[in-house]
N, C-alpha and C positions, 0 to 999 in steps of 0.2 A: 573255861571259867565255870565256877560252880554257881548255881542259882538255888536258893533255899526254897523249901515249901513255905506256905503261909504259916507263921508261928501260931501254935495253939496256946492255951492258957499256960502251959508249961514251957513254952518257948522252944519247941522242937524245931530242928533244922536238918534238911537233907539237901544235897547238891546234885546237879547234873551238868554235863559238860558240853552240850550242844545248844544251838539257838536256831530255830526254824519257824516257819509260819504257815498258816493255812489261808489261802486267799479268799475262799468262799465266805469266811466269817470276818475278814478284815474290815469290811465296810461297816460292821457294827461298832468298830473301834476307831472310826475316822477321827483325826485330830480335831479338837475344838478350835474355834477361831483364835483363841489366845495363843495357840501353838503354831499358827500359820507361818510357813516358811516358803520362800520362793524355791521350789524344788525342780531340778532338771533331771536328776536320776535318783533312784531309790532301791535299796535292798530291803525287802520286807519279809517278815516271818510271823507265823502264828502257830501256837500250840493250843489245842482245845481238848477238853475231856468232858463227856456228858454222861449222865446217869438218868434213867427213867424209873419211876416207882409207881406201883409196887412190883413191876416186872423185874426190876434189877438189871435191865439191859444196859450195857455200856458201849460207848463209842468214843473214839479218839483219833486224832490225825494231826500230823505236822506237815508243813509245807514251806518251801523256800522259793522266793521269786526275785527277779531283777527287772525293774521297770514293768511290773505287772505281768511278766512272762514267767511261767513256772519253771523252776529248776528240777525239783523233786518233791514228792510227798511220801509219807510213811503212814500206813493205816494200822491202828491198834489191833484190829481183828486179823488182818492178813499177815502182819509182822514181816513186811518186806519193803525195801526201797523201790519206788517207781520213778525212774528217771524220765523226764519229759522228752529228751532227745538223746540218741546214742552217744553223742559227743560229751555228755555230762558224766558218764559212768566212771571215768577215771578220776573224778574228784574225791572218791574214797570215803564218803560219809557212811558210817556203820549203822546197821539196823538197830543193834543193841543200844546205841546212844539214844536213838529216838524212843525206844521202849522205856529206857530209864527216865527220859524226860516226861513221858506220859504217866509213868508211875508216880512221879512227883506231883503232877497235876491232879491225879486221882486223889492223892492224900490231901492236897490243898482244897479240893472240892469238898471232901468230907468235913474238913475243918470249917470251911465257910458255911456249910449247911448247918453245922452246930451253932456257929456264931449268929446266923440268921434266926434260928429258933430262939436264941436268947434275946435277940432284939425284939422279935415279935412278942415274946412273953412280957416285955415291958410296954406293950401297947403301941409300939412304933410301927409305922408303915413298912411293909416288906421292901428291901432294897433291890428288888428284881422285878422284871415284868413277865416272868414265866410262871406257869402254874406250879404248885408245890410239888407235883409228882414228876417234874421235868427240870433238871438243873444242868447248867453248863458253865465251865470255868475256862477262861481264855487268857493266854499270855502272849502279847504281841510285841515284837521287836522291830524297830525301824531305823535305818540309816538314811538320812536325807542329805543330798549333795547339791551344792551350787557351784558351778564353774569347776567341774571335776571334783577334786578333793580340797580345793581352796577353802571352802566353807562346808563343814560337816556337822550334822546334829544327830545325836543318838537318843532315841526314845524307847523306853520299856514301859508298856502299859498293860495293866492287869484288870480283868473284868470278871464279875460273877453275875450270872443271870442276865447277861448282855448289858450290864451296867459297869462302866469303868469305876474302880474304887481307889486305886493307887497307881502312881506312875513314877518313873525315874526319867529325868531330863538332864542331858549332859550340860545344858546351859546353866542349870541350877547346881548340879553335882551331888544331888541327894534325892531321896524318895519324898514324895509329896502325897498326902491323902487327898483324894478327890471327893470322897464322901466320908461321913462319920464311920462307916463300916471299914474304911481303909486306915483309920488312925492307928489301931494296934500294929498293923503290918508296917506302916511307915516308921513308927517309933522304934520298932524292933530292928528293922533292917538298917536304919541310920545309926543304931547303937553298935552294929557289927562293923567296926572300922576296917578290918581286912577285907570283908566282903564289899563294903562301900567303895574302897579303893579299887578293887577289881572291876566294879561296875564303871568307874570313871575311866579305866583303861580300855574299856570296850570300844571307845571311839577310835582308838588306834588298832587294836587287835582284831575286832570284828568288822568294823566299818571300812577302814582303809584297805585292809588286806582283801576282803571280799570284793570291794569295788575294782581293785586291780585285776582280779581273776575274771569276774563277769563282764566288765567293760571291755577287756581284751577280746573275749569271745564275741560279744555283740558288735564291736566295731569292725571285726573281720568277717562277719557274716553278711553275705550279699546273695539274695535269692531274687532272680528276675521275675517280674510280674507276667501273668498270662493275660493277654488282651483280646477283646473282641467287641464288635459293635452289634447291638441288637435293636432293630427298629420296632417301634410299637405304634401302629396306625389306628386311628379312629375314623370310621367311615362317615361320621357326622361332622368331623372337623377337617379343615384344610391342612392342618399342620401334622407333622410326624414327630414323635418323640424318639430321638436317637439316644440310646443308652450305651455308653462306653464302660464296660466292666473291666476292672483291673483287680486281679486276684493272686493270692499266694506269693506276696513279695515281702522282702525285708532288706533294709530297715524301713521304718514307716514313712520317712520323708519322701515325698513324691510330688511331681508337678504334672498336671493333666490339662491340655489345652485343646479346644475345638477350633477347626478351620473349615471355611467354606471356599472352595476354589482358590486355595492358597492364602486367603485372608482370614485373620483371627476373628472369631465370632464375638459379638457383643455379650458381655458378662450378664446382661439383663436376662438373656434367654438361657443361661447356663445354671444348672442346679447340681450341687454336690452333696452326696450323702456323707454321713459321719464315717470316720475311719473305724473299721470293725476288726477286732482281733479274732483270728481263727482258732486260737488256743494251742497252736503248734509252732509258735515263733514266726508266724507270717500274718499278713494283713490283707484286707480287701476293701474296696470302695468302688463307687460308681459315680460318673459325671454325666448328667443328662442334658441334652440340647433340644430345645423346642424349635424345630425347623419347619420351614415352608418351602420344600424343595421344588425346583423346576427341573424338567428333563435335562440330563447332562450335568447337573450339579454334582460335584464330588466333595463329600464331607470327610474330614480326616480328624482322628483323635490322636494327638501326639503326647507321648509319655516320656518324661525325663526322670531317671532313677539312677541311683549309685551303681546298680548292677549293669547298666548299659554304658558302653563307651561313648555313645551319641544317642540323641533322641530317637525313639522308635515310633512308627506311625502305622495305624490301621485305617483303611478307607472304606467308605460306603458311597456307591454311586446311585443317584436318584433316577427313577423312571417316571414317565408321565403316568397319570391315572389311567389313561386309555391303554397304555402299554402294560400296566399292571393288570388291567381287566383282561386284555388279550392273553397275557401270560396265564392268568387263572383260567380263562376260557380254554386255552390250549391244554392245560393240565387236566381240567375236567373232561375235555374231549378225549384225551388219551385214556383216562380212567374208564370213561363210559365205553370207549371202543374195546378195551380189554374185557370189560364185563360182558358186552354183547358177543364178542368173539368167543369167550368161554361158554356162553349160553348156546351158541351155534354148534360148537364142537360137541357139547353135551347132547344136543338134539340129534346130531349125526350119529354119535356112538349108540344112542338109544335105538335109532332106526335100524341099526345093523344087528341089534341083539337077536340071537337065534338063527342068523344066517352064517353059512360057511364063508370064510374070507379066503379067496384063492391065494395061494402062496407061490412065489417064484420057483421054477423047477429046481434051481440050484439048492434051495432050502429044503426041498422035499426029497432029494436023492439021498 
């Protein structure tokens, strides 16, 4: 589909054929409460172009993601696709498409800067929260899914200076000005009937097709977690904090349960961290147990995950404090023994310095 540049006073229009996004700036365009949708899956994209003055430095990037996991990004300066995983390279997105997209954004940024100057000349407050020497233009596209593709909503949102000024919502079927700055753009694009009809078809062409591609990959991806238990003791407290770390797994759904001597531990003593994205289509988290172990107690961290045919368990066996002290005493004793032995050998060698050391006859012949 073609997407036009922001219309100037003469109504210029240019198209481009791809739709991608940049996740690092997507938070700046979070949907307002009025657009809230119960979302289970999402294909999101953002294009941005930025100029700094008076240096004239330019920066731009495009990124495509599924459920907040990156598919690819294209940098304006590097002029190449960067696929997040090798499995994505066969999707066939062309670098020149992204560069054409960014060229349109660059033109739109220049138009918006001129429009802003005209607004300021009329003593109106600036419609952006960036200093005058630093401007950014963003175009975000989102497909929001509920129960697969049973309920799909498509949003196109455009921002200048980190402030959204115009949007297209598939539920409305037309462009809507968010601020007075977006009124000329909304009027112009709504007057272009062919373009408006193409935007309405994006719900099928862009949203449903991409969902089929990316959901197929995600649903078939199963990476087993790496498990371990790390004890953290406090000499001033009788309890031990047992940390079950679960890392590098996909999908994100996981169940972690603590047991003591085969009996499930009380949830009151169990603390779970938030799920953390590693940025490579894997996740990590930790579940901590505040334990008061007695000698012989066996603690187990049990993990249930789609990558495991059955639950997997790692164990930690408690020792008495006296046993732990004896263990440390033994370790210290061994270390000190090695130190003193090394010192004795050093003294012996020094005492032999300058003396001839007899050699076996077999070595002297």
